[in-house]
PyMOL Python script that loads the backbone (N, CA, C, O; Angstrom):
from pymol import cmd

cmd.read_pdbstr("""\
ATOM      1  N   UNK A   1      -0.859   8.714   8.319  1.00  0.00           N
ATOM      2  CA  UNK A   1      -0.995   7.996   7.000  1.00  0.00           C
ATOM      3  C   UNK A   1      -0.308   6.666   6.829  1.00  0.00           C
ATOM      4  O   UNK A   1      -0.881   5.734   6.265  1.00  0.00           O
ATOM      5  N   UNK A   2       1.428   6.526   7.511  1.00  0.00           N
ATOM      6  CA  UNK A   2       2.028   5.359   7.750  1.00  0.00           C
ATOM      7  C   UNK A   2       1.285   4.638   8.079  1.00  0.00           C
ATOM      8  O   UNK A   2       1.025   3.658   7.380  1.00  0.00           O
ATOM      9  N   UNK A   3       0.803   4.817   9.020  1.00  0.00           N
ATOM     10  CA  UNK A   3       0.218   3.510   9.959  1.00  0.00           C
ATOM     11  C   UNK A   3      -0.696   2.542   8.157  1.00  0.00           C
ATOM     12  O   UNK A   3      -0.481   1.399   7.753  1.00  0.00           O
ATOM     13  N   UNK A   4      -1.514   3.476   7.631  1.00  0.00           N
ATOM     14  CA  UNK A   4      -2.364   3.118   6.607  1.00  0.00           C
ATOM     15  C   UNK A   4      -1.629   1.639   5.736  1.00  0.00           C
ATOM     16  O   UNK A   4      -1.948   0.470   5.523  1.00  0.00           O
ATOM     17  N   UNK A   5      -0.683   2.401   5.485  1.00  0.00           N
ATOM     18  CA  UNK A   5       0.533   1.655   4.664  1.00  0.00           C
ATOM     19  C   UNK A   5       1.072   0.783   4.991  1.00  0.00           C
ATOM     20  O   UNK A   5       1.602   0.056   4.151  1.00  0.00           O
ATOM     21  N   UNK A   6       1.159   0.481   6.452  1.00  0.00           N
ATOM     22  CA  UNK A   6       1.646  -0.343   7.012  1.00  0.00           C
ATOM     23  C   UNK A   6       0.252  -1.583   7.437  1.00  0.00           C
ATOM     24  O   UNK A   6       0.466  -2.748   7.772  1.00  0.00           O
ATOM     25  N   UNK A   7      -0.369  -1.295   7.378  1.00  0.00           N
ATOM     26  CA  UNK A   7      -1.710  -2.276   7.618  1.00  0.00           C
ATOM     27  C   UNK A   7      -2.119  -2.734   6.014  1.00  0.00           C
ATOM     28  O   UNK A   7      -2.460  -3.894   5.783  1.00  0.00           O
ATOM     29  N   UNK A   8      -2.051  -1.712   4.948  1.00  0.00           N
ATOM     30  CA  UNK A   8      -1.973  -2.650   3.488  1.00  0.00           C
ATOM     31  C   UNK A   8      -0.749  -3.440   3.409  1.00  0.00           C
ATOM     32  O   UNK A   8      -1.036  -4.445   2.759  1.00  0.00           O
ATOM     33  N   UNK A   9       0.596  -3.473   3.790  1.00  0.00           N
ATOM     34  CA  UNK A   9       1.362  -4.446   3.900  1.00  0.00           C
ATOM     35  C   UNK A   9       0.812  -5.446   4.625  1.00  0.00           C
ATOM     36  O   UNK A   9       0.703  -6.367   3.816  1.00  0.00           O
ATOM     37  N   UNK A  10       0.380  -5.827   5.720  1.00  0.00           N
ATOM     38  CA  UNK A  10       0.152  -6.601   6.104  1.00  0.00           C
ATOM     39  C   UNK A  10      -1.568  -7.272   5.465  1.00  0.00           C
ATOM     40  O   UNK A  10      -2.175  -8.321   5.681  1.00  0.00           O
ATOM     41  N   UNK A  11      -1.754  -6.513   4.946  1.00  0.00           N
ATOM     42  CA  UNK A  11      -3.229  -7.704   3.766  1.00  0.00           C
ATOM     43  C   UNK A  11      -2.359  -8.097   2.791  1.00  0.00           C
ATOM     44  O   UNK A  11      -2.272  -9.309   2.598  1.00  0.00           O
ATOM     45  N   UNK A  12      -1.839  -7.519   2.276  1.00  0.00           N
ATOM     46  CA  UNK A  12      -0.510  -7.804   1.074  1.00  0.00           C
ATOM     47  C   UNK A  12      -0.126  -9.084   1.665  1.00  0.00           C
ATOM     48  O   UNK A  12      -0.239 -10.091   0.966  1.00  0.00           O
ATOM     49  N   UNK A  13       0.185  -9.150   2.509  1.00  0.00           N
ATOM     50  CA  UNK A  13       1.029 -10.426   3.270  1.00  0.00           C
ATOM     51  C   UNK A  13       0.042 -11.215   3.195  1.00  0.00           C
ATOM     52  O   UNK A  13       0.122 -12.090   2.332  1.00  0.00           O
ATOM     53  N   UNK A  14      -1.306 -11.164   4.139  1.00  0.00           N
ATOM     54  CA  UNK A  14      -2.160 -12.328   4.413  1.00  0.00           C
ATOM     55  C   UNK A  14      -3.055 -12.785   3.019  1.00  0.00           C
ATOM     56  O   UNK A  14      -3.667 -13.853   3.028  1.00  0.00           O
ATOM     57  N   UNK A  15      -3.076 -11.893   1.841  1.00  0.00           N
ATOM     58  CA  UNK A  15      -3.189 -12.411   0.912  1.00  0.00           C
ATOM     59  C   UNK A  15      -2.840 -13.371  -0.102  1.00  0.00           C
ATOM     60  O   UNK A  15      -3.519 -13.986  -0.924  1.00  0.00           O
ATOM     61  N   UNK A  16      -1.396 -13.340   0.208  1.00  0.00           N
ATOM     62  CA  UNK A  16      -0.006 -14.040  -0.374  1.00  0.00           C
ATOM     63  C   UNK A  16      -0.127 -15.619   0.467  1.00  0.00           C
ATOM     64  O   UNK A  16       0.146 -16.748   0.059  1.00  0.00           O
ATOM     65  N   UNK A  17      -0.677 -15.124   1.854  1.00  0.00           N
ATOM     66  CA  UNK A  17      -0.763 -16.469   2.329  1.00  0.00           C
ATOM     67  C   UNK A  17      -1.545 -17.700   1.969  1.00  0.00           C
ATOM     68  O   UNK A  17      -1.311 -18.908   1.938  1.00  0.00           O
ATOM     69  N   UNK A  18      -2.946 -16.624   1.613  1.00  0.00           N
ATOM     70  CA  UNK A  18      -4.295 -17.206   1.531  1.00  0.00           C
ATOM     71  C   UNK A  18      -3.964 -18.018   0.124  1.00  0.00           C
ATOM     72  O   UNK A  18      -4.390 -19.161  -0.037  1.00  0.00           O
ATOM     73  N   UNK A  19      -3.319 -17.467  -0.694  1.00  0.00           N
ATOM     74  CA  UNK A  19      -2.917 -17.732  -2.084  1.00  0.00           C
ATOM     75  C   UNK A  19      -4.224 -17.397  -2.900  1.00  0.00           C
ATOM     76  O   UNK A  19      -4.828 -18.219  -3.590  1.00  0.00           O
ATOM     77  N   UNK A  20      -4.698 -15.625  -2.669  1.00  0.00           N
ATOM     78  CA  UNK A  20      -6.452 -15.605  -3.294  1.00  0.00           C
ATOM     79  C   UNK A  20      -5.461 -15.052  -4.678  1.00  0.00           C
ATOM     80  O   UNK A  20      -4.292 -14.885  -5.027  1.00  0.00           O
ATOM     81  N   UNK A  21      -7.240 -14.884  -5.259  1.00  0.00           N
ATOM     82  CA  UNK A  21      -6.503 -14.580  -6.841  1.00  0.00           C
ATOM     83  C   UNK A  21      -5.336 -13.174  -6.973  1.00  0.00           C
ATOM     84  O   UNK A  21      -5.108 -12.173  -6.293  1.00  0.00           O
ATOM     85  N   UNK A  22      -4.786 -13.775  -8.262  1.00  0.00           N
ATOM     86  CA  UNK A  22      -4.130 -13.053  -8.896  1.00  0.00           C
ATOM     87  C   UNK A  22      -4.618 -11.077  -8.753  1.00  0.00           C
ATOM     88  O   UNK A  22      -3.926 -10.175  -8.281  1.00  0.00           O
ATOM     89  N   UNK A  23      -5.461 -11.027  -9.118  1.00  0.00           N
ATOM     90  CA  UNK A  23      -6.123  -9.642  -9.569  1.00  0.00           C
ATOM     91  C   UNK A  23      -6.343  -8.880  -8.228  1.00  0.00           C
ATOM     92  O   UNK A  23      -6.118  -7.685  -8.039  1.00  0.00           O
ATOM     93  N   UNK A  24      -6.914  -9.952  -7.165  1.00  0.00           N
ATOM     94  CA  UNK A  24      -7.041  -9.521  -5.753  1.00  0.00           C
ATOM     95  C   UNK A  24      -5.930  -8.754  -5.217  1.00  0.00           C
ATOM     96  O   UNK A  24      -6.035  -7.602  -4.795  1.00  0.00           O
ATOM     97  N   UNK A  25      -4.327  -9.783  -5.267  1.00  0.00           N
ATOM     98  CA  UNK A  25      -3.199  -9.354  -4.939  1.00  0.00           C
ATOM     99  C   UNK A  25      -2.604  -7.786  -5.900  1.00  0.00           C
ATOM    100  O   UNK A  25      -1.828  -6.916  -5.506  1.00  0.00           O
ATOM    101  N   UNK A  26      -3.094  -7.865  -6.807  1.00  0.00           N
ATOM    102  CA  UNK A  26      -2.221  -6.667  -7.945  1.00  0.00           C
ATOM    103  C   UNK A  26      -3.155  -5.408  -7.280  1.00  0.00           C
ATOM    104  O   UNK A  26      -2.707  -4.262  -7.313  1.00  0.00           O
ATOM    105  N   UNK A  27      -4.265  -5.649  -6.774  1.00  0.00           N
ATOM    106  CA  UNK A  27      -4.619  -4.782  -6.514  1.00  0.00           C
ATOM    107  C   UNK A  27      -4.661  -3.984  -5.322  1.00  0.00           C
ATOM    108  O   UNK A  27      -4.891  -2.775  -5.357  1.00  0.00           O
ATOM    109  N   UNK A  28      -4.440  -4.639  -4.249  1.00  0.00           N
ATOM    110  CA  UNK A  28      -3.687  -4.254  -2.952  1.00  0.00           C
ATOM    111  C   UNK A  28      -2.354  -3.667  -3.324  1.00  0.00           C
ATOM    112  O   UNK A  28      -2.021  -2.562  -2.896  1.00  0.00           O
ATOM    113  N   UNK A  29      -1.627  -4.347  -4.070  1.00  0.00           N
ATOM    114  CA  UNK A  29      -0.602  -3.492  -4.528  1.00  0.00           C
ATOM    115  C   UNK A  29      -0.203  -2.419  -4.808  1.00  0.00           C
ATOM    116  O   UNK A  29       0.843  -1.823  -4.547  1.00  0.00           O
ATOM    117  N   UNK A  30      -1.617  -2.022  -5.698  1.00  0.00           N
ATOM    118  CA  UNK A  30      -2.125  -1.073  -6.739  1.00  0.00           C
ATOM    119  C   UNK A  30      -2.204   0.215  -5.141  1.00  0.00           C
ATOM    120  O   UNK A  30      -1.588   1.250  -4.885  1.00  0.00           O
ATOM    121  N   UNK A  31      -3.071  -0.417  -4.557  1.00  0.00           N
ATOM    122  CA  UNK A  31      -3.147   0.465  -3.552  1.00  0.00           C
ATOM    123  C   UNK A  31      -2.305   1.009  -2.614  1.00  0.00           C
ATOM    124  O   UNK A  31      -2.343   2.190  -2.269  1.00  0.00           O
ATOM    125  N   UNK A  32      -1.429   0.053  -2.125  1.00  0.00           N
ATOM    126  CA  UNK A  32       0.302   0.474  -1.550  1.00  0.00           C
ATOM    127  C   UNK A  32       0.550   1.228  -2.169  1.00  0.00           C
ATOM    128  O   UNK A  32       0.504   2.344  -1.651  1.00  0.00           O
ATOM    129  N   UNK A  33       0.921   1.161  -3.478  1.00  0.00           N
ATOM    130  CA  UNK A  33       1.872   2.292  -4.469  1.00  0.00           C
ATOM    131  C   UNK A  33       0.796   3.435  -4.316  1.00  0.00           C
ATOM    132  O   UNK A  33       1.319   4.528  -4.097  1.00  0.00           O
ATOM    133  N   UNK A  34      -0.786   3.449  -4.386  1.00  0.00           N
ATOM    134  CA  UNK A  34      -0.809   5.037  -4.189  1.00  0.00           C
ATOM    135  C   UNK A  34      -0.449   5.902  -3.035  1.00  0.00           C
ATOM    136  O   UNK A  34       0.142   6.981  -3.012  1.00  0.00           O
ATOM    137  N   UNK A  35      -1.111   4.929  -1.768  1.00  0.00           N
ATOM    138  CA  UNK A  35      -0.616   5.070  -0.639  1.00  0.00           C
ATOM    139  C   UNK A  35       0.673   5.696  -0.745  1.00  0.00           C
ATOM    140  O   UNK A  35       0.507   6.913  -0.826  1.00  0.00           O
ATOM    141  N   UNK A  36       1.772   5.408  -0.775  1.00  0.00           N
ATOM    142  CA  UNK A  36       3.009   5.324  -0.401  1.00  0.00           C
ATOM    143  C   UNK A  36       3.691   6.793  -1.603  1.00  0.00           C
ATOM    144  O   UNK A  36       4.733   7.441  -1.507  1.00  0.00           O
ATOM    145  N   UNK A  37       2.886   6.847  -2.348  1.00  0.00           N
ATOM    146  CA  UNK A  37       2.813   8.072  -3.309  1.00  0.00           C
ATOM    147  C   UNK A  37       2.385   9.178  -2.442  1.00  0.00           C
ATOM    148  O   UNK A  37       3.061  10.171  -2.173  1.00  0.00           O
ATOM    149  N   UNK A  38       1.320   8.939  -2.074  1.00  0.00           N
ATOM    150  CA  UNK A  38       0.480   9.905  -1.842  1.00  0.00           C
ATOM    151  C   UNK A  38       1.810  10.474  -0.579  1.00  0.00           C
ATOM    152  O   UNK A  38       1.981  11.688  -0.685  1.00  0.00           O
ATOM    153  N   UNK A  39       2.519   9.958   0.288  1.00  0.00           N
ATOM    154  CA  UNK A  39       3.196  10.006   1.575  1.00  0.00           C
ATOM    155  C   UNK A  39       3.964  10.689   0.964  1.00  0.00           C
ATOM    156  O   UNK A  39       3.809  11.853   1.331  1.00  0.00           O
ATOM    157  N   UNK A  40       5.025  10.572  -0.079  1.00  0.00           N
ATOM    158  CA  UNK A  40       6.086  11.052  -0.681  1.00  0.00           C
ATOM    159  C   UNK A  40       5.510  12.609  -1.406  1.00  0.00           C
ATOM    160  O   UNK A  40       6.229  13.537  -1.775  1.00  0.00           O
ATOM    161  N   UNK A  41       4.826  12.575  -1.431  1.00  0.00           N
ATOM    162  CA  UNK A  41       4.073  13.796  -1.916  1.00  0.00           C
ATOM    163  C   UNK A  41       3.569  15.198  -0.998  1.00  0.00           C
ATOM    164  O   UNK A  41       3.691  16.387  -1.292  1.00  0.00           O
ATOM    165  N   UNK A  42       2.971  14.571   0.196  1.00  0.00           N
ATOM    166  CA  UNK A  42       2.808  15.184   1.195  1.00  0.00           C
ATOM    167  C   UNK A  42       4.218  15.944   1.960  1.00  0.00           C
ATOM    168  O   UNK A  42       4.319  17.091   2.398  1.00  0.00           O
ATOM    169  N   UNK A  43       5.530  14.502   1.920  1.00  0.00           N
ATOM    170  CA  UNK A  43       6.432  15.079   2.202  1.00  0.00           C
ATOM    171  C   UNK A  43       7.569  16.496   1.198  1.00  0.00           C
ATOM    172  O   UNK A  43       8.444  17.283   1.560  1.00  0.00           O
ATOM    173  N   UNK A  44       7.033  16.240   0.132  1.00  0.00           N
ATOM    174  CA  UNK A  44       7.419  17.167  -0.455  1.00  0.00           C
ATOM    175  C   UNK A  44       6.903  18.503  -0.656  1.00  0.00           C
ATOM    176  O   UNK A  44       7.439  19.542  -1.040  1.00  0.00           O
ATOM    177  N   UNK A  45       5.843  18.241  -0.334  1.00  0.00           N
ATOM    178  CA  UNK A  45       4.976  19.615  -0.014  1.00  0.00           C
ATOM    179  C   UNK A  45       5.269  20.410   1.228  1.00  0.00           C
ATOM    180  O   UNK A  45       5.125  21.632   1.255  1.00  0.00           O
ATOM    181  N   UNK A  46       5.810  19.481   2.577  1.00  0.00           N
ATOM    182  CA  UNK A  46       6.011  20.082   3.784  1.00  0.00           C
ATOM    183  C   UNK A  46       7.344  20.882   3.466  1.00  0.00           C
ATOM    184  O   UNK A  46       7.496  22.041   3.853  1.00  0.00           O
ATOM    185  N   UNK A  47       8.493  20.051   2.589  1.00  0.00           N
ATOM    186  CA  UNK A  47       9.943  20.774   2.607  1.00  0.00           C
ATOM    187  C   UNK A  47      10.327  21.728   1.708  1.00  0.00           C
ATOM    188  O   UNK A  47      11.378  22.331   1.488  1.00  0.00           O
ATOM    189  N   UNK A  48       8.805  21.721   1.058  1.00  0.00           N
ATOM    190  CA  UNK A  48       8.995  23.430   0.685  1.00  0.00           C
ATOM    191  C   UNK A  48       8.687  24.691   1.375  1.00  0.00           C
ATOM    192  O   UNK A  48       8.946  25.768   0.838  1.00  0.00           O
TER     193      UNK A  48
END
""", "prot")
cmd.dss("prot")
cmd.show_as("cartoon", "prot")
cmd.util.cbc("prot")
cmd.orient("prot")
């Protein structure tokens, strides 16, 4: 899961470099936020 987050981060960086549309950039940021939240939730579940 963490690897997936890093992959998305890399995608976001390349999107910035290519100066893609703002909507595409925001979509990648949204996906990244979901994965980070997902990891956090799993971390909390493991602690219980």
